C-alpha positions in Angstrom: 48.8 89.8 -49.9 47.3 91.9 -46.9 45.8 94.0 -49.6 44.4 91.1 -51.3 43.0 90.0 -48.1 41.5 93.3 -47.2 40.0 93.6 -50.5 38.2 90.2 -50.3 36.9 90.8 -46.8 35.5 94.4 -48.2 33.5 92.2 -50.9 32.3 90.0 -48.6 31.0 92.8 -46.4 29.4 94.3 -49.2 27.7 91.3 -50.2 26.3 90.8 -46.7 25.5 94.6 -46.9 23.4 94.2 -50.0 21.6 91.3 -48.9 20.8 92.9 -45.4 19.4 95.9 -47.6 17.7 93.6 -50.0 15.6 92.4 -47.1 13.4 95.4 -46.4 14.4 96.8 -43.1 14.7 93.3 -41.6 17.2 92.6 -38.5 20.2 90.2 -38.8 18.6 88.0 -36.1 15.7 87.9 -38.6 17.8 87.0 -41.3 19.8 84.5 -39.4 16.2 82.6 -38.5 15.5 82.2 -42.5 16.1 78.8 -43.4 17.8 77.6 -46.7 14.4 76.1 -48.0 12.6 79.7 -48.0 12.3 81.7 -51.4 14.6 84.4 -50.0 16.4 86.1 -52.8 20.0 85.4 -53.0 22.5 88.6 -53.3 23.2 89.6 -56.5 27.0 89.1 -55.6 26.3 85.6 -54.7 24.8 84.8 -58.2 27.4 86.2 -60.3 30.1 84.9 -58.3 31.9 82.0 -60.3 34.7 79.4 -59.3 37.9 78.9 -61.1 37.3 76.0 -63.5 40.1 73.3 -63.8 40.6 71.4 -67.1 38.3 68.9 -67.7 35.6 70.7 -65.8 34.8 73.0 -68.3 31.7 71.6 -69.5 29.8 71.6 -66.1 27.3 74.5 -66.1 26.1 74.4 -62.4 28.8 76.4 -60.3 28.7 74.1 -57.0 29.5 71.2 -59.4 32.1 72.9 -60.9 33.9 73.7 -57.9 33.5 70.4 -56.7 34.9 68.8 -59.9 37.7 71.5 -59.7 38.8 70.9 -56.3 38.6 66.9 -56.9 41.0 67.0 -60.0 43.5 69.5 -57.8 43.7 66.9 -55.5 44.3 64.1 -57.6 47.2 66.0 -59.2 48.7 67.0 -55.9 48.3 63.0 -54.9 50.0 61.8 -58.6 52.8 64.5 -58.8 53.6 64.5 -54.7 57.0 63.0 -54.3 56.4 60.6 -51.6 59.8 59.4 -51.0 60.5 63.2 -49.4 57.3 62.4 -46.8 58.7 58.9 -46.5 62.3 60.4 -45.3 60.9 63.3 -43.3 58.6 61.0 -41.1 60.1 57.4 -41.4 57.8 55.9 -38.9 54.4 57.4 -40.2 52.5 56.2 -43.0 50.5 59.0 -43.6 50.7 62.9 -43.5 48.5 66.1 -43.5 48.9 69.4 -44.9 47.2 72.7 -45.6 47.7 74.4 -48.9 46.8 77.8 -49.6 47.1 79.5 -53.0 45.3 82.1 -55.4 44.4 81.8 -59.1 45.1 84.6 -60.8 43.0 86.4 -63.4 44.9 84.3 -66.3 44.3 81.0 -64.4 47.5 80.6 -63.3 48.5 79.5 -59.7 50.5 82.0 -57.4 51.5 83.1 -54.1 51.3 79.4 -52.7 51.9 78.8 -49.1 52.0 75.5 -47.3 51.4 74.1 -43.1 52.6 70.7 -42.5 53.9 69.0 -39.5 57.5 69.1 -41.1 59.1 71.5 -42.9 59.9 69.2 -46.2 56.4 68.2 -46.4 55.5 71.6 -46.8 58.1 72.4 -49.3 57.4 69.8 -51.3 53.6 70.4 -51.2 54.4 74.0 -52.7 56.3 72.5 -55.6 53.6 70.3 -56.6 51.2 73.0 -56.4 53.3 75.9 -58.4 53.4 72.8 -61.4 49.5 72.8 -61.4 48.4 73.3 -65.3 46.6 76.7 -66.0 42.6 76.9 -65.3 40.5 76.7 -68.0 38.6 79.8 -66.7 39.6 81.8 -63.9 37.2 83.4 -61.0 34.7 85.6 -62.4 32.5 88.1 -60.5 30.0 90.1 -62.5 31.6 89.0 -66.0 35.3 90.2 -65.2 38.0 87.8 -64.1 39.5 88.3 -60.7 42.3 86.6 -58.1 40.3 84.2 -56.2 42.1 82.8 -53.0 42.1 78.8 -52.4 43.1 76.7 -49.6 42.8 72.9 -49.5 43.6 70.3 -46.8 45.3 67.2 -48.3 46.0 63.7 -46.4 48.5 61.6 -48.2 49.4 58.0 -47.7 52.3 56.5 -48.1 
């Protein structure tokens, strides 16, 4: 896990480095002052990075729209599959709960290394069980045309 985190940080830093080198000697302060509407070319890495696509979102061509669709479908799956009786037993006086779900979509499109943070252990365990039941993604994350392991983090609020 730590090796993958270092790998992703390295890729991120490399993309920043290539962006800075592509700007022909501009300082970081000057690059920060450039607004989003300017015609500054995006780094090659950012253009070639594709988000994992969930079933039902594969027909969308735009990467941002496909990402938003995939995240919404994942949240819908978790809301429908989560056993709300567990949350009701764990927090009998509450009517909602929030948890953070971290997982990796591997090169084959399967969910692995699922962890959860919640205000009660039973809620986190049920969130992990639910996330492990996610179906295989239509396409995994892609970088320069090759599949990569893609880390994902979702914050969910469930009302019961």
